[in-house]
Backbone as ProteinMPNN parsed JSONL, in Angstrom:
{"seq_chain_A": "MTRRITLQEADRAFTILVRHAGARDDNRNRATFIHHVSNSSDPAQEYRFGGSLGFGGKFRNNGNNGNVPYVDCYREDETPGRSAAIIATNCALAELFWLKVEEDDDSA", "coords_chain_A": {"N_chain_A": [[-12.709, 8.256, -2.9], [-12.103, 4.74, -3.948], [-9.058, 3.591, -5.452], [-8.595, 1.988, -8.507], [-6.715, -1.085, -8.523], [-4.55, -3.074, -10.143], [-3.86, -6.352, -10.643], [-0.914, -7.016, -11.092], [0.185, -4.361, -9.994], [-0.592, -4.546, -7.402], [0.602, -6.89, -6.622], [3.365, -5.749, -6.786], [3.056, -3.465, -4.898], [2.946, -4.794, -2.489], [5.623, -6.381, -2.668], [7.173, -3.808, -2.06], [6.031, -3.089, 0.752], [6.63, -5.534, 1.97], [9.81, -4.952, 1.692], [10.213, -2.197, 2.744], [8.475, -2.017, 4.897], [8.428, -4.173, 6.308], [6.513, -6.152, 6.148], [5.356, -9.417, 6.352], [6.688, -11.738, 4.374], [5.155, -14.267, 2.655], [3.54, -16.889, 0.919], [0.563, -17.007, 1.345], [0.043, -14.564, 2.795], [0.796, -12.828, 0.509], [-0.983, -13.456, -1.38], [-3.402, -13.277, -0.085], [-3.234, -10.215, 0.497], [-3.12, -9.392, -2.305], [-5.543, -10.466, -3.542], [-7.581, -8.993, -1.853], [-6.902, -5.905, -2.221], [-7.212, -5.632, -5.027], [-9.574, -6.712, -5.845], [-12.268, -6.449, -7.979], [-14.882, -6.184, -7.961], [-15.286, -5.155, -5.107], [-13.012, -3.56, -3.762], [-10.628, -3.233, -1.37], [-10.527, -0.678, 1.133], [-9.002, -0.326, 3.016], [-6.176, -2.226, 4.41], [-4.918, -4.153, 6.547], [-1.921, -4.886, 7.563], [0.241, -4.931, 9.089], [3.638, -5.631, 10.093], [6.47, -3.988, 10.594], [5.337, -1.872, 11.308], [3.602, -2.613, 13.267], [0.77, -3.588, 15.207], [-1.146, -1.807, 13.936], [-0.421, -1.172, 11.75], [-1.098, -0.136, 8.397], [-1.997, -0.568, 5.025], [-3.161, 1.89, 2.732], [-6.176, 2.442, 0.559], [-8.018, 4.861, 0.048], [-8.709, 6.774, -1.624], [-7.821, 9.32, -0.356], [-4.572, 11.296, -0.175], [-4.185, 12.183, -2.526], [-4.973, 10.398, -3.885], [-3.446, 8.264, -4.09], [-2.33, 5.324, -3.092], [-1.181, 4.308, 0.329], [0.81, 4.045, 3.399], [0.298, 4.068, 6.82], [0.316, 4.018, 10.444], [-0.55, 3.371, 13.986], [-1.227, 6.326, 15.488], [-0.31, 6.613, 18.129], [1.641, 4.521, 18.435], [3.604, 5.336, 17.039], [7.177, 5.691, 16.371], [10.532, 6.921, 16.16], [11.901, 5.191, 13.961], [9.629, 3.939, 13.09], [8.073, 5.935, 11.936], [10.27, 6.419, 9.965], [10.206, 4.203, 8.351], [7.746, 4.46, 7.127], [7.816, 6.782, 5.71], [9.74, 5.912, 3.708], [8.705, 3.516, 2.803], [5.871, 5.066, 1.67], [7.037, 6.595, -0.272], [8.052, 4.745, -2.113], [5.521, 3.886, -2.881], [4.224, 5.746, -3.949], [5.916, 6.379, -6.19], [5.504, 3.96, -7.556], [2.534, 4.194, -8.223], [2.171, 6.969, -9.053], [3.781, 6.712, -11.269], [1.713, 5.46, -13.147], [-0.349, 6.926, -13.019], [0.615, 9.237, -14.248], [1.025, 8.048, -16.72], [-1.896, 7.416, -17.351], [-2.539, 9.901, -17.554], [-1.411, 10.853, -20.018], [-2.659, 9.515, -22.052], [-5.096, 10.593, -22.453]], "CA_chain_A": [[-12.846, 7.104, -3.984], [-11.107, 3.838, -3.796], [-8.506, 3.466, -6.658], [-8.553, 0.409, -9.216], [-5.419, -1.529, -8.493], [-4.287, -4.33, -11.111], [-3.054, -7.63, -9.757], [0.409, -6.743, -11.241], [0.476, -3.318, -9.122], [-0.724, -5.394, -6.149], [1.92, -7.641, -6.322], [4.312, -4.858, -6.651], [2.809, -3.058, -3.824], [3.31, -6.07, -1.34], [6.951, -6.143, -2.277], [7.096, -2.708, -1.297], [5.384, -3.692, 1.821], [7.69, -6.435, 2.507], [11.121, -4.358, 1.593], [10.202, -1.276, 3.424], [7.445, -1.679, 6.108], [8.322, -5.531, 7.204], [5.179, -7.422, 6.098], [5.682, -10.948, 6.134], [6.508, -12.325, 2.842], [4.725, -15.931, 2.187], [2.543, -17.012, -0.323], [-0.611, -16.714, 1.776], [0.074, -13.218, 2.83], [0.898, -12.128, -0.625], [-2.313, -13.87, -2.149], [-4.635, -12.272, 0.652], [-3.328, -9.03, -0.055], [-3.468, -9.061, -3.703], [-6.896, -10.448, -3.527], [-8.622, -7.955, -1.226], [-6.7, -4.614, -2.733], [-7.206, -5.733, -6.405], [-10.844, -7.125, -6.381], [-12.797, -5.339, -8.978], [-15.956, -5.405, -7.494], [-15.302, -4.544, -4.054], [-11.759, -3.606, -3.344], [-10.729, -2.821, 0.386], [-9.641, 0.681, 1.248], [-7.537, -0.279, 3.977], [-5.45, -3.784, 4.69], [-3.949, -4.48, 7.749], [-0.57, -6.064, 7.249], [1.197, -5.054, 10.76], [4.96, -5.617, 9.699], [7.423, -3.282, 11.441], [4.514, -0.809, 11.733], [3.266, -2.849, 14.48], [-0.621, -4.246, 14.77], [-1.886, -0.639, 13.341], [0.336, -1.125, 10.266], [-2.239, -0.369, 7.304], [-2.116, -0.072, 3.599], [-4.7, 2.614, 2.533], [-6.338, 3.008, -0.756], [-9.238, 5.352, 0.443], [-8.871, 8.332, -2.342], [-6.911, 10.316, 0.402], [-3.346, 11.252, -0.306], [-3.968, 12.462, -3.812], [-5.645, 9.024, -4.416], [-2.372, 7.308, -4.201], [-2.371, 4.483, -2.02], [-0.303, 4.966, 1.358], [0.694, 3.456, 4.652], [0.364, 4.479, 8.095], [0.049, 3.29, 11.768], [-1.638, 3.926, 14.854], [-0.338, 7.516, 15.821], [0.408, 6.477, 19.302], [2.329, 3.712, 18.106], [4.824, 5.943, 16.173], [8.426, 6.002, 16.865], [10.987, 7.405, 14.55], [11.802, 4.158, 13.085], [8.431, 3.338, 12.213], [8.275, 7.069, 10.702], [11.142, 6.384, 8.65], [9.819, 3.287, 7.338], [6.273, 4.738, 6.721], [8.29, 7.513, 4.408], [10.181, 5.218, 3.096], [7.386, 3.073, 1.999], [5.293, 6.175, 0.831], [7.913, 7.319, -1.31], [7.798, 3.792, -3.047], [4.253, 3.632, -3.249], [3.947, 6.962, -4.769], [6.564, 6.116, -7.482], [4.517, 2.729, -8.309], [1.13, 4.763, -8.511], [2.239, 7.882, -9.789], [3.741, 6.428, -12.858], [0.401, 4.993, -13.729], [-1.236, 8.369, -13.002], [1.12, 10.056, -15.672], [0.628, 7.332, -18.009], [-3.356, 7.526, -17.432], [-2.991, 11.559, -18.115], [-0.919, 10.9, -21.329], [-3.594, 8.95, -23.045], [-6.169, 11.5, -22.089]], "C_chain_A": [[-11.981, 6.16, -3.831], [-10.558, 3.649, -5.315], [-8.467, 2.392, -7.199], [-7.005, 0.364, -9.179], [-5.575, -2.884, -9.337], [-3.781, -5.404, -10.342], [-1.649, -7.325, -9.756], [0.854, -5.538, -10.068], [0.082, -3.947, -7.607], [0.161, -6.048, -5.664], [3.079, -6.938, -5.976], [4.31, -3.815, -5.446], [3.109, -3.822, -2.541], [4.697, -5.941, -1.434], [7.446, -5.275, -1.747], [6.908, -2.928, 0.263], [6.768, -4.362, 2.73], [9.265, -5.617, 2.991], [11.363, -3.378, 2.777], [9.632, -1.072, 4.822], [7.369, -3.139, 6.897], [7.02, -6.321, 7.093], [5.827, -8.509, 5.974], [5.468, -11.407, 4.764], [6.426, -13.52, 2.57], [3.596, -15.619, 1.535], [1.001, -16.649, 0.235], [-0.978, -15.451, 2.197], [-0.085, -12.253, 1.613], [-0.538, -12.342, -1.353], [-3.248, -13.129, -1.492], [-4.52, -10.877, 0.452], [-3.824, -8.473, -1.176], [-4.925, -9.448, -4.013], [-7.949, -9.246, -3.14], [-8.188, -6.468, -1.957], [-7.117, -4.617, -4.328], [-8.769, -6.303, -7.007], [-11.623, -5.941, -7.107], [-14.224, -5.018, -8.558], [-16.203, -4.831, -6.305], [-13.768, -4.424, -3.201], [-11.658, -2.85, -1.714], [-9.99, -1.436, 0.264], [-8.662, 0.776, 2.182], [-7.278, -2.113, 4.118], [-4.48, -3.502, 5.722], [-2.869, -5.507, 7.521], [0.457, -6.001, 8.371], [2.703, -4.875, 10.291], [5.667, -4.661, 10.774], [6.63, -1.927, 11.825], [3.962, -1.065, 13.009], [1.357, -3.303, 13.858], [-1.429, -3.121, 13.895], [-1.464, -0.431, 11.857], [-1.034, -0.974, 9.165], [-1.84, 0.238, 5.992], [-3.438, 0.593, 3.291], [-4.84, 2.681, 1.052], [-7.738, 3.621, -0.4], [-9.608, 6.731, -0.288], [-8.17, 9.43, -1.513], [-5.603, 10.301, -0.071], [-3.268, 11.498, -2.058], [-4.477, 11.222, -4.82], [-4.694, 8.167, -4.88], [-2.22, 6.572, -2.806], [-0.951, 4.769, -0.913], [-0.272, 3.95, 2.364], [0.833, 4.272, 5.85], [0.061, 3.66, 9.139], [-0.607, 4.216, 12.843], [-0.7, 5.17, 15.269], [0.279, 7.169, 17.202], [1.487, 5.345, 19.37], [3.836, 4.103, 17.34], [5.892, 6.153, 17.042], [9.294, 6.565, 15.805], [11.404, 6.274, 13.898], [10.72, 3.876, 12.31], [7.933, 4.53, 11.487], [9.075, 6.97, 9.503], [10.512, 5.402, 7.64], [8.213, 3.75, 6.702], [6.872, 5.679, 5.605], [8.875, 6.929, 3.391], [9.138, 4.415, 1.918], [6.489, 3.653, 0.996], [5.851, 6.606, -0.351], [7.865, 6.207, -2.599], [6.712, 3.638, -3.754], [3.985, 4.744, -4.254], [4.785, 6.794, -6.01], [6.061, 4.936, -8.239], [3.451, 3.504, -9.023], [1.291, 5.847, -9.302], [2.711, 7.866, -11.049], [2.637, 6.05, -13.674], [-0.486, 6.291, -13.773], [-0.756, 9.257, -14.335], [0.984, 9.326, -16.985], [-0.885, 7.409, -18.269], [-3.337, 9.323, -18.132], [-2.138, 11.386, -19.949], [-1.57, 10.68, -22.47], [-4.703, 9.632, -22.996], [-6.219, 12.335, -23.333]], "O_chain_A": [[-10.863, 6.582, -3.532], [-11.333, 3.563, -6.268], [-8.271, 1.485, -6.391], [-6.214, 1.227, -9.559], [-6.542, -3.637, -9.227], [-3.231, -5.135, -9.274], [-1.049, -7.316, -8.681], [1.791, -5.781, -9.308], [0.79, -3.546, -6.683], [0.571, -5.949, -4.507], [3.795, -7.312, -5.048], [5.37, -3.348, -5.028], [3.557, -3.201, -1.578], [5.241, -5.433, -0.455], [8.254, -5.561, -0.864], [7.945, -2.897, 0.925], [7.506, -3.956, 3.627], [9.764, -5.609, 4.116], [12.276, -3.488, 3.596], [10.047, -0.296, 5.682], [6.585, -3.369, 7.817], [6.611, -7.06, 7.988], [6.939, -8.51, 5.446], [4.406, -11.464, 4.146], [7.457, -14.094, 2.217], [2.895, -14.608, 1.5], [0.282, -15.991, -0.516], [-2.148, -15.092, 2.065], [-0.784, -11.241, 1.576], [-1.127, -11.383, -1.851], [-3.944, -12.343, -2.135], [-5.549, -10.236, 0.238], [-4.601, -7.524, -1.287], [-5.525, -8.699, -4.784], [-8.822, -8.731, -3.838], [-9.16, -5.796, -2.302], [-7.346, -3.518, -4.835], [-9.102, -6.34, -8.191], [-11.56, -4.747, -6.813], [-14.739, -3.91, -8.71], [-17.156, -4.059, -6.198], [-13.485, -5.09, -2.206], [-12.476, -2.127, -1.145], [-9.081, -1.165, -0.521], [-7.747, 1.595, 2.265], [-8.119, -2.992, 3.935], [-3.488, -2.773, 5.695], [-3.006, -6.716, 7.338], [1.342, -6.837, 8.552], [2.96, -3.688, 10.087], [5.215, -4.733, 11.917], [7.141, -1.041, 12.51], [3.783, -0.168, 13.833], [0.872, -3.327, 12.727], [-2.338, -3.525, 13.171], [-2.011, 0.276, 11.011], [-1.933, -1.811, 9.249], [-1.412, 1.388, 5.891], [-4.544, 0.093, 3.492], [-3.877, 2.923, 0.325], [-8.685, 2.851, -0.559], [-10.417, 7.569, 0.11], [-7.961, 10.493, -2.096], [-5.286, 9.184, -0.481], [-2.361, 11.015, -2.735], [-4.405, 11.119, -6.044], [-4.873, 7.415, -5.838], [-2.037, 7.099, -1.709], [0.085, 5.322, -1.282], [-1.109, 3.046, 2.36], [1.588, 5.24, 5.772], [-0.456, 2.573, 8.883], [-1.046, 5.359, 12.713], [0.514, 4.991, 15.369], [1.458, 7.488, 17.359], [2.19, 5.282, 20.378], [4.825, 3.395, 17.15], [5.789, 6.638, 18.169], [8.871, 6.689, 14.656], [11.132, 6.509, 12.72], [10.76, 3.613, 11.108], [7.357, 4.307, 10.423], [8.757, 7.298, 8.36], [10.319, 5.632, 6.446], [7.746, 3.148, 5.736], [6.461, 5.416, 4.475], [8.647, 7.287, 2.236], [8.911, 4.623, 0.726], [6.25, 3.181, -0.116], [5.195, 6.948, -1.335], [7.7, 6.547, -3.771], [6.696, 3.336, -4.947], [3.515, 4.48, -5.36], [4.186, 7.152, -7.024], [6.175, 4.9, -9.464], [3.406, 3.517, -10.253], [0.611, 5.856, -10.328], [2.342, 8.663, -11.912], [2.641, 6.323, -14.874], [-1.287, 6.484, -14.687], [-1.476, 9.792, -15.178], [0.859, 9.858, -18.088], [-1.196, 7.471, -19.458], [-4.059, 9.746, -19.034], [-2.61, 11.992, -20.91], [-1.387, 11.226, -23.558], [-5.545, 9.104, -23.723], [-7.033, 13.255, -23.426]]}, "name": "protein", "num_of_chains": 1, "seq": "MTRRITLQEADRAFTILVRHAGARDDNRNRATFIHHVSNSSDPAQEYRFGGSLGFGGKFRNNGNNGNVPYVDCYREDETPGRSAAIIATNCALAELFWLKVEEDDDSA"}
């Protein structure tokens, strides 16, 4: 199940992609990402951003990974550098989205 992502979370997630996974930081790419992943009627389950992860670099919000969004790349394109970028990015995304999970759990 796709996780609901707010506009603010999408913006923070894109900053993480720029910082840790080499996503191209310009207004068009940021706005497109935010629109696609935070669209309340049909949010994207995956978004190809490329960056330092190559053409197969994707942000995924598909319910896997404990329903915490994550990034990956094509397995055949993995290198030690890309693996390190994936780990750093996923740690930052987990921090962003796990904080929300904990807040949601507290209000139940």
